[in-house]
C-alpha positions in Angstrom: -13.6 -36.5 -37.4 -9.9 -36.3 -36.7 -10.3 -32.7 -35.6 -13.2 -33.6 -33.3 -11.2 -36.4 -31.7 -8.2 -34.1 -31.2 -10.4 -31.5 -29.5 -11.9 -34.1 -27.2 -8.5 -35.4 -26.4 -7.2 -32.0 -25.5 -10.4 -30.6 -24.1 -8.8 -29.4 -20.8 -6.1 -27.4 -22.8 -8.8 -25.7 -24.8 -10.7 -25.0 -21.7 -7.7 -23.2 -20.3 -7.4 -21.2 -23.5 -11.1 -20.2 -23.3 -10.8 -17.2 -20.8 -8.0 -15.6 -22.8 -9.9 -16.2 -26.1 -13.1 -14.6 -24.6 -11.1 -11.6 -23.3 -9.7 -10.8 -26.8 -13.1 -11.3 -28.4 -15.0 -9.1 -26.0 -12.5 -6.4 -25.3 -10.4 -6.3 -28.5 -12.4 -7.5 -31.5 -16.0 -6.6 -30.8 -15.1 -2.9 -29.9 -13.4 -2.6 -33.3 -16.9 -2.1 -34.7 -16.8 1.3 -33.0 -14.1 2.4 -35.4 -16.8 3.3 -37.9 -17.4 6.6 -36.0 -14.0 7.8 -37.2 -15.7 8.3 -40.5 -18.8 10.0 -39.1 -19.7 13.2 -37.3 -20.8 11.1 -34.4 -23.5 12.3 -32.0 -24.2 10.2 -28.9 -27.9 11.0 -29.0 -28.2 9.9 -32.7 -26.0 6.7 -32.3 -23.8 5.1 -34.9 -26.6 4.5 -37.4 -28.1 8.0 -37.1 -24.9 10.0 -37.2 -23.8 11.8 -40.4 -21.2 10.1 -42.6 -18.3 12.4 -43.3 -15.8 10.1 -44.9 -12.1 11.1 -44.3 -13.0 14.5 -42.9 -11.8 13.6 -39.4 -8.4 12.4 -40.7 -8.0 15.5 -42.8 -8.7 17.6 -39.7 -6.1 15.5 -37.8 -3.3 16.1 -40.3 -4.0 19.8 -40.5 -4.3 20.3 -36.7 -1.2 22.2 -35.5 -1.3 20.1 -32.3 -0.9 16.9 -34.4 2.8 17.4 -35.3 3.6 18.5 -31.8 2.1 15.5 -30.1 3.6 13.3 -32.8 7.1 14.7 -32.0 6.6 14.4 -28.2 5.3 10.8 -28.5 8.2 9.7 -30.8 10.8 11.4 -28.5 9.5 9.6 -25.4 9.3 6.3 -27.4 12.9 6.8 -28.6 14.1 7.6 -25.1 12.4 4.4 -23.9 14.1 2.3 -26.5 17.6 3.8 -25.9 17.6 4.1 -22.1 14.8 1.8 -20.7 14.8 -1.2 -23.0 18.4 -2.3 -22.3 18.0 -1.9 -18.5 16.0 -5.1 -17.8 18.5 -7.1 -20.0 21.5 -5.7 -18.1 19.8 -6.2 -14.7 18.9 -9.8 -15.7 22.5 -10.5 -16.7 23.7 -9.1 -13.4 21.2 -11.2 -11.4 22.1 -14.3 -13.4 25.7 -14.0 -12.2 24.8 -13.9 -8.5 25.6 -17.2 -7.0 24.3 -16.7 -3.4 20.7 -17.6 -3.8 19.4 -15.8 -0.7 21.0 -12.5 -1.8 19.7 -13.0 -5.3 16.2 -13.5 -4.1 16.4 -10.4 -1.9 17.6 -8.3 -4.8 14.9 -9.7 -7.1 12.2 -8.9 -4.5 13.5 -5.4 -4.1 13.4 -4.6 -7.8 10.0 -6.3 -8.4 8.2 -4.3 -5.6 7.9 -1.0 -7.5 6.0 -2.7 -10.3 3.1 -3.3 -7.9 2.8 0.4 -7.1 0.4 2.4 -9.2 1.7 5.4 -11.2 -0.2 7.7 -8.8 2.0 6.4 -6.0 5.2 6.6 -8.0 4.6 10.2 -9.1 3.5 11.1 -5.6 6.8 9.8 -4.2 8.7 11.8 -6.8 6.7 14.9 -6.0 7.5 14.6 -2.3 11.2 14.1 -3.0 11.6 16.8 -5.7 9.3 19.6 -4.6 11.0 22.9 -4.0 9.5 23.3 -0.5 11.3 20.8 1.8 11.9 18.2 -1.0 14.7 15.8 0.0 16.7 16.4 -3.2 16.5 20.1 -3.0 17.4 20.1 0.7 20.5 18.1 -0.2 21.3 20.6 -2.9 20.9 23.5 -0.5 23.1 21.8 2.2 25.9 21.3 -0.4 25.8 24.9 -1.5 23.8 24.6 -4.7 20.6 26.4 -5.8 17.3 24.6 -5.7 15.9 23.1 -8.9 12.2 23.2 -9.7 12.2 19.7 -11.2 8.4 19.6 -11.4 7.9 22.8 -13.4 11.2 23.0 -15.3 10.5 21.8 -18.9 14.0 20.4 -19.2 13.3 17.9 -16.5 10.1 16.4 -17.8 11.6 13.7 -20.0 14.4 12.7 -17.6 11.8 12.3 -14.9 9.6 10.2 -17.2 12.5 7.9 -18.1 13.8 7.5 -14.6 10.4 6.8 -13.1 9.8 4.3 -15.9 13.1 2.5 -15.2 12.5 2.4 -11.5 9.0 0.9 -11.7 9.2 -1.3 -14.8 12.8 -2.6 -15.1 12.7 -5.1 -12.3 9.5 -6.8 -13.7 11.0 -6.8 -17.2 13.8 -9.0 -16.0 11.5 -12.0 -15.4 11.3 -12.9 -19.1 15.0 -12.7 -19.6 15.9 -14.6 -16.5 13.5 -17.4 -17.7 15.2 -17.5 -21.0 18.6 -17.6 -19.3 17.5 -20.6 -17.2 17.1 -22.6 -20.4 20.7 -22.1 -21.5 22.6 -25.4 -21.8 25.0 -25.7 -18.8 27.5 -27.6 -21.1 28.0 -24.3 -23.0 29.3 -22.7 -19.9 31.5 -25.7 -19.1 33.0 -25.6 -22.6 33.6 -21.8 -22.3 35.4 -22.3 -18.9 37.6 -25.0 -20.4 38.5 -22.6 -23.2 39.6 -20.1 -20.5 36.6 -17.8 -20.6 36.0 -15.8 -17.5 32.6 -14.7 -16.1 32.3 -11.7 -18.4 33.3 -13.7 -21.5 30.8 -16.4 -20.6 28.1 -13.8 -20.3 29.0 -12.1 -23.6 29.5 -15.3 -25.7 27.1 -17.7 -24.1 24.3 -16.0 -22.1 23.6 -13.1 -24.5 23.5 -15.2 -27.6 21.1 -17.6 -25.8 18.6 -14.9 -25.2 19.1 -13.0 -28.5 15.8 -14.3 -29.9 13.9 -13.2 -26.8 15.4 -9.8 -27.1 14.3 -9.5 -30.7 10.8 -10.6 -29.9 10.5 -8.1 -27.1 11.8 -5.3 -29.3 9.3 -6.3 -32.1 6.4 -6.2 -29.6 7.6 -2.8 -28.3 7.6 -1.4 -31.9 3.9 -2.0 -32.0 3.4 0.5 -29.2 5.5 3.3 -30.8 2.7 5.8 -30.4 1.6 4.5 -27.0 4.0 5.6 -24.2 1.6 5.4 -21.2 -1.4 7.6 -20.6 -1.5 7.6 -16.8 2.2 8.2 -16.2 2.4 11.1 -18.6 -0.9 12.6 -17.6 0.2 12.7 -13.9 3.4 14.5 -14.9 1.7 17.1 -17.1 1.1 20.7 -16.0 0.6 23.9 -17.9 4.3 24.7 -18.1 5.4 21.4 -19.7 2.4 20.5 -21.8 4.1 21.6 -25.0 6.8 18.9 -24.5 4.7 16.4 -22.6 1.4 16.2 -24.5 1.1 12.8 -26.3 -1.5 11.0 -28.3 -3.1 9.3 -25.2 -3.5 12.5 -23.2 -4.6 14.5 -26.3 -7.3 11.8 -27.0 -8.4 12.0 -23.4 -8.8 15.8 -23.3 -10.3 16.1 -26.8 -12.5 13.0 -26.6 -13.8 12.5 -23.0 -13.5 16.0 -21.8 -14.6 17.9 -24.9 -16.8 15.2 -26.5 -15.1 15.0 -29.9 -15.5 11.3 -30.2 -15.2 11.0 -34.0 -12.0 13.0 -34.0 -10.3 11.1 -31.2 -11.4 7.8 -32.8 -9.7 8.8 -36.0 -6.5 9.5 -33.9 -6.7 6.1 -32.3 -7.3 4.5 -35.7 -4.3 6.3 -37.2 -2.1 5.3 -34.2 -3.1 1.6 -34.5 -2.3 1.6 -38.2 1.2 3.1 -37.6 1.9 0.5 -34.9 0.8 -2.3 -37.1 2.9 -1.1 -40.0 6.0 -0.8 -37.8 5.5 -4.3 -36.4 5.2 -5.8 -39.9 8.3 -3.9 -41.2 10.4 -4.7 -38.1 9.3 -8.3 -38.4 10.3 -8.5 -42.1 13.7 -7.0 -41.2 14.3 -9.5 -38.4 13.4 -12.4 -40.8 15.7 -11.0 -43.4 18.7 -11.2 -41.0 17.7 -14.7 -39.9 16.5 -13.6 -36.5 13.5 -14.8 -34.6 10.2 -13.2 -35.8 6.6 -12.9 -34.7 5.2 -14.4 -37.8 
């Protein structure tokens, strides 16, 4: 009875939760039933109930596939580069924006760094293509005018990963600052006043007041990112791929697309997706346990 009264009292809050709850049920939990085809030799015309059961054969094939170790290496390298180079950028950008005192200038900068997020990866990669192409690309024209040789950024294997990271930073970093700026807004102003009375300058205030106040948020965002260790963005990588850089750019998402949708190997790619999800879950649990051990904020 008490629970029923609580539900009636907060009915509008539960109604607001309903769309999100239905989204997760319909698009996250119900499709999990399809994971059963990872243990079958799935044939679309036979369906799930008529396809042959093969147990762990698809997983055995996965671990013996020469491509498996290559795409694992490529995915982990891109994830590592994201953690090292991309993850700190929104934090640094948010700290810089938080120090701007002229509100009109601050809003203009925020708008400028938010805009790229609303562009699709197709547009971002197309802009990069126009700027970096060997034939009349802006960057190569500048190199030529300054006496340097042209660089084939789009076909040179060495430039695949730098381009991926730079495009990721340009498009995503501004939007990522929103969470950190919101966390900074909740910092007690009296802490800044106390720091100023102790003689702390702007940098000292940022280091000893602002950063500690958002430390828990940083930990949570890092934990959430650990769950996507084998997911580094299908569309972005797929648009950058070409025959010359595939051996350094092929990742789990693009491999699943080519093998599953284009070649019809549904059971095999479902096994890959299952494996990837288990790895992400394991890393989140481990990272969460480490965070709790050091008395940091945790997910659960």
